[in-house]
N, C-alpha and C positions, 0 to 999 in steps of 0.2 A: 422438414424438404431434406431429400437426399441429393447429394451434390455429385457429380458426377469427376471421375479423379481429375481429368484433366483441367477442371473447374477447379477444383482444391489445388493441385498444384500451381496454378497461376497467382489463385490468391497468396497462398504463402511466399512467392516470389514478390509480395511488395509488403512482406512483414519483417521487420527488424525483433529479433526478441530483445527482450534487456530486461536482465537481473542482478539482482546485488546478493553478493554472499558477504556472511560475517559466522566464522566457525562454522562453516556448512560443508564440510568433506563428505560427512556423512548422506548430503544428499545430492553429491555428485553423480554417483552410480543410476539415479534415477532421471535427473535433469538430462543426462544425454541420451538416456529414450526417448525423451519428450522432445528435446532438440536437434535430435538425428533427422527428422522431415525438412530441416529449416535450414537456407544457406547462409544466412545473415543471423548473426548472435552477438552480443556485447554482454559483456558480463564483467561488472565492479566488484571486487574485492576488498570491503573494508576493514585489512588489516588482521585475517585472520589470524589465530596463532597456532592453525593445525595444519594440515598440506591441503587446504584447499584449491590453491593458485596451480601446485603440481598437477593435480588430480584435474581440475577443468582443463590443463593446456595437453594433457593424455587422454582423455577420454571426450572431449569434445573440440576438437582440432579446428573444425571451421568457426568458432568463438573466437572476438579478439577478448580479452582479456586486459582488463586497466588495473593492475595491483596498487592500491592505495595504501602508503604506509603509515596512515592514520586513517582512523573512522570515521568516514564524512558524515554518516548518518544517512538514514534511507533516503530522504527526498534531494538530496546535496549530489549523490551518488549517482540517483538515475537522473539528475539533471546534467552531468558529466556525459553518461551514455548519449541521453535523448541529443545535446547538441553534436552528437557525430553519426546520425541516423542517416543514410541517403536516399530510405525507401519513402511511399508516401504513409504507411503506418507504423507503430513501433507496439509489440505487445508487452506490455510491462507483465511479468510472471515471476512470483515469488519462486524461491527453489524449493517451497515443499508445495508445489502445485504441480500439477501434471493434466495437459488438454491434449486433446486430439486434434489431427490436423481438418478433420472436417467441421468440427466447433470454431477453429480460426477463420475456416473461409464464411462461415456463418456468420463472424462477427464483419467480417470484412465486407461482406454483401447487406448488411446492417449500415455499415459505415456507409457505403456507396449509396445507400436509398435515403439516408439521411444526412446529407451535405453540411448541415450547419451542426450538425451533434461534435462536441467536443470528443466525448470519449463513449465508448460501447463497451459493455463493461457482460460478461457471462453468468449465467446461475452458476454459484459455488455450491459445493456437495461437500459434505465430509467425507470422512475414508470408508463408511459405512453406504456410503452412495444418497445419504438423506440433505434435502436441501437445506442449505445453511440462510439466516438471513444476513444477506451481504449488501442489502441496499433499504434505502427508507429515502425519507425526505427530511428537512431541514429540522433538528434535531429540536429546536424550540417553537415549532408548530405542532407537530405530533409525533409519536414512534413509530415505528413498523411493526407489525404484530406477525406477520404470515410471508413467505417466500413463496406467493400466489400468484405471479404473473403469468400471464395465459400469452403475452405477447411482447414485443416492443413495446418497453414503456419507461415513459420520462421520470426521471426519479430528483429527488435532493441529492444525494450521495449515493456511491456506490465503494466497495472495498477495493483498494488498488493493490490486491494479492493478485488480480488478473485484470488488466484492462486494456482494449485496442484504443491506442490515444493516434490521432490527425497528428502529424508531421510535415504541416505546410505552413505558411506564413502567420496562420493564423495558429500556431503550436504555443502549448500552454507548457508551463513548467510548475514546480515545488517550491513554495517559500522556503529559502533555506534557514529560515529561524526555525522551522520544527525540525529536531534533530529525529523525534520517532514518534508517530503517532499523530494523529489528525491533521497528518500533513495532504491524507489525500481530499478527508471531510473539507478542508480549507479551499483547495482547490476547485472541487467541486461545486463550494457556494460561489466562490468568483465566477465560475463557469456559467452557474443559474444567472448569477446578478448582469452578467454580459449577454444572457439570451442565446446561450450555445449549450444544447440540450449535452446531460447526462443519461443513456439509456441502455436499460438493460434488456440483456436479449435472451429468453427464457432458452432458446432452441439452442443455443450453444453451452453448453454445462464446463465446469473443470473440477477435478478434486483438489482441495483443499486441507494438508495434513495441518490443523493451524496451530501456530507456534511449534511447527516441526522444523522450521529452517536454524536454528540457533542452538549448539550445544555448549563449545567453550570447556575451560577446563576448571571453573567453578560454578556451579548453578546457583549458590546460594548470590554471586555479585550480579550474575546474568538477572536475577530475579531482582534483586536492588535497581539494579538500572534501567529495567523494565518499570517499575514503580515510579521511579525518578520522573524518567522522559515521559513518561504517561501524565504526571501531575501538573511539569511544567507545560508540557503542550495544550495541555484542556486550559490552564489559565492564558495561556497566548492567545487561543480560539474564540475564548468567550472574549477578550479584551478586543482581538480585531473584528469581532462579526457582533458583538453584544454591547461593547462598551467598555468602561472601565470599571463604573459603579457594580457589571453585574460579575465581572470578573474579578472585584475585591470579595463579593458577597462567595461566589464560589470556593473562592480561596479561603476566605474564615469559614465557611460550614465545611470545606477538608480537612483543614486543620485538627478541629474539634472532633469529625466521626473519627480521624485516624489515627489519632491516639487514643480512643476507645480501643479501635479497630486492634492497633500496637498492642494492647494489653491482652485484648481475647487472645491474641495467636501468642503470645506468652505464654499465658494460662494453658492452652491447647499443645504447647512445644511442638510446634510446628516450625522448622526451620525455616523452609522453602517460602512458605505465607510468612511469616514476620521479616525476610529482608524484603520481599517486593513491598510488605505495608510499611516498612522504616523509609526504602527509600520514595513511595509514594509520598508521604510525608514530610519528606526533606525536600525533593521536590516542590512541594507545595512554600515550605518554608522560605526558599531560597526565588519563586518566582516574581519578584517585587518589580524585577528588571523588565517583567513582560508589559508593564502597565504603561509603559512610553508609546504603547500603539494607539493611533487612533483609528475606528474603526472602517471598516473597507466600503466606500462610494460605490455603486451600482455600475460606473463606468472605468473600476479597477482594471488595472493593464494586467496583460495576463501573465506577466512574468514577478508580477509583485508577491 
């Protein structure tokens, strides 16, 4: 569906773009091009050690930049921005994502057509323009196999690299217990339990340079942290939505398979993958504190 320029501009006025940066100076020029049509934007910087904040101020003057002295994590940083949004919708957009104004207007039109929906997500494309599988059903039911939606589709979860989120009295927030990874799947699961649909709109697309938003001075440390937080978040998600026994089973299996994986990485002499495997194993080892969570009931509060 082709939208008139005035309709696109009217839709953009109802949207605030929210982005979270962390060692993301290399993304700022592209972010500036993507955000140039938007009058409202909020960027939370998670203690970057490069000149991300300075570049944001210089290249995206319309954006409000919140420079955190510590890394808050993805969910908490987004929550901080969302608490200040004054428009009906927020577009959560990773620094390594690009979306055209017409696609955002399409997301707004779909959200208007489905007022009970909590989240409207576009179809993500990789750098070559191929559809990514950025959505699926709840993972304990079945796994998604193809990115083949032909129209608006209610799904169990969608990747938060690009989300249109409703900002009214039913607004949703990320669980601050997830520092990185699984926070989007957790929010989607809670929305679904509360009968607030999560919808994929394939008529809107966004280009996603997967894992392209963070560089930093130490690639090995970045990989270690990715593995560490992914493991801890996986255990938290399982405990919260599947129960303690399932979380314990996932942890035990991960510790054994992770040890074998680390050995293989050492033999292959791949420092980057070895760092990620070591971080993943240590994250599982330290994840016992996540077992204090009780499963989420169907009436779970939106901000939990």
